[in-house]
C-alpha positions, 0 to 999 in steps of 0.5 A: 500499500502507498504511503500518503507521501507517495500518494500526495507525489503522485496527485501532484505529478498528476496535476503538473504532467508534462505535455508527453505525458498528457498526449500518452495519457490521452491514448492510454486512458479508458482502456483505449489500448487494447484491453489494458487499464493504465494508471498514471502517476502510480506508486509502485513500491517506493517509486511514483511510475509514470504509467502502469498496467497492473494486469499486464505488470508493465511500466511505461517511463517517459524520459526527458532531457534530464534523464540524460546525465550519467547520474540520471541514467544511473539512478534510472537503472537501479530504479528499473532493476528494482521494479523489475524485481517486483515483477514488472517490465519497464519500457522507457520512451523519450519525450520526443518519440511521444511528440513525433511518433506515437504510433510507434511508441503505442506499437512498442507498449503493445509488443511488450504486454502479454497476448490473450 
């Protein structure tokens, strides 16, 4: 169960979503991507992930320019390993891909989900 701190953080992130997050959310919400129910800015363990489908055990993270530094890349790697240890698969997409190739992003997400 998420702590109150993580719940508040998730709510704040939902209110202040980035443009790419908003674009992707428009096509993931309400089971628009096949049958999968996605949640946005959802607590998983000690993290708030950008998007997750709990049924599909898939987390989608949108990475912007701040994820290009060595320190951030190292943090992302550790975070991904922890989420994998919890049974999730993690897909990382860039802000630019969401803005310019949303169909490609959706195909990538679908390819990582289990087939019915």
